[in-house]
C-alpha positions as CSV (number, residue, x, y, z in Angstrom):
1,M,55.5,22.8,52.1
2,L,54.9,23.6,55.7
3,N,53.0,20.3,56.2
4,F,55.9,18.4,54.6
5,L,58.4,19.9,57.1
6,H,56.0,19.2,60.0
7,M,55.9,15.5,59.0
8,K,59.7,15.3,58.9
9,N,59.9,16.8,62.4
10,K,57.4,14.3,63.7
11,R,59.6,11.6,62.3
12,V,62.6,12.9,64.3
13,I,60.5,13.1,67.4
14,L,59.4,9.5,66.9
15,I,63.0,8.4,66.4
16,F,64.0,9.9,69.8
17,L,60.9,8.5,71.5
18,I,61.9,5.0,70.2
19,I,65.4,5.5,71.5
20,F,64.1,6.4,74.9
21,I,61.9,3.3,74.9
22,L,64.8,1.1,73.9
23,L,66.9,2.5,76.7
24,L,64.1,1.8,79.2
25,I,64.4,-2.0,78.4
26,P,67.7,-2.5,80.3
27,L,66.7,0.0,83.0
28,I,63.6,-2.1,83.7
29,A,65.5,-5.4,83.4
30,M,68.0,-4.1,86.0
31,Q,65.1,-4.0,88.5
32,F,64.4,-7.7,88.1
33,T,67.7,-9.4,87.6
34,N,71.4,-9.0,88.4
35,E,72.3,-10.2,84.9
36,V,71.8,-6.7,83.5
37,D,74.3,-4.4,85.1
38,W,74.4,-1.1,83.2
39,T,76.0,2.1,84.6
40,I,75.2,5.6,83.7
41,A,78.0,5.6,81.2
42,D,76.5,2.5,79.4
43,F,73.2,4.4,79.0
44,V,74.9,7.5,77.7
45,I,77.1,5.6,75.2
46,M,74.2,3.5,73.9
47,G,72.0,6.6,73.7
48,F,74.7,8.4,71.7
49,L,75.2,5.4,69.4
50,L,71.5,5.0,68.8
51,S,71.1,8.7,68.2
52,V,74.0,9.1,65.8
53,T,72.9,6.0,63.9
54,S,69.3,7.0,63.6
55,I,70.1,10.6,62.6
56,C,72.6,9.5,60.0
57,C,70.0,7.2,58.5
58,E,67.3,9.9,58.6
59,L,69.6,12.3,56.8
60,I,70.3,9.7,54.2
61,M,66.6,9.2,53.7
62,R,66.0,12.9,53.3
63,K,69.0,13.7,51.0
64,I,69.6,10.7,48.9
65,K,67.0,10.1,46.2
66,N,68.3,6.8,44.7
67,I,66.8,3.9,46.5
68,K,69.8,1.6,46.0
69,K,72.2,4.2,47.4
70,R,69.8,4.7,50.4
71,I,69.8,1.0,51.1
72,F,73.5,0.6,50.8
73,L,74.4,3.6,52.9
74,C,71.8,2.8,55.7
75,S,72.9,-0.8,55.7
76,S,76.6,0.3,56.0
77,I,75.7,2.6,58.9
78,L,73.8,-0.2,60.7
79,L,76.6,-2.7,60.2
80,I,79.1,-0.2,61.7
81,F,76.6,0.4,64.6
82,F,76.3,-3.4,65.3
83,L,80.1,-3.9,65.1
84,I,80.7,-1.1,67.6
85,W,77.9,-2.4,69.9
86,A,79.3,-6.0,69.8
87,E,82.8,-4.7,70.4
88,L,81.6,-2.7,73.4
89,A,79.6,-5.6,74.7
90,V,81.9,-8.6,74.3
91,G,85.1,-7.4,72.5
92,I,84.9,-9.3,69.3
93,L,87.7,-7.3,67.7
94,G,89.9,-7.2,70.8
95,S,90.3,-3.4,70.9
96,P,91.3,-1.4,74.0
97,F,87.7,-0.2,74.6
98,A,86.1,-3.6,74.6
99,G,83.8,-4.3,77.5
100,Y,85.5,-7.0,79.4
């Protein structure tokens, strides 16, 4: 049982390591081009979105045993993530918090 819990904790650590690496991509790109112009707020918001999305999917993977429900719920969470990301980036829905 202890080994099983240890493996799950490694998965969470891996998730946050991947989020960190993903956030390094725009940081490095900002050093080479003016096309990427992120502020500290952009990094915080994207880190929050990635963290919430990945933790929600991880909880679903741990708690839901039915494969079809897992796929449906994780797909729904990813769709919501992509819609929020697109709205913040280019304002596809025209909401007040769109990134114009």
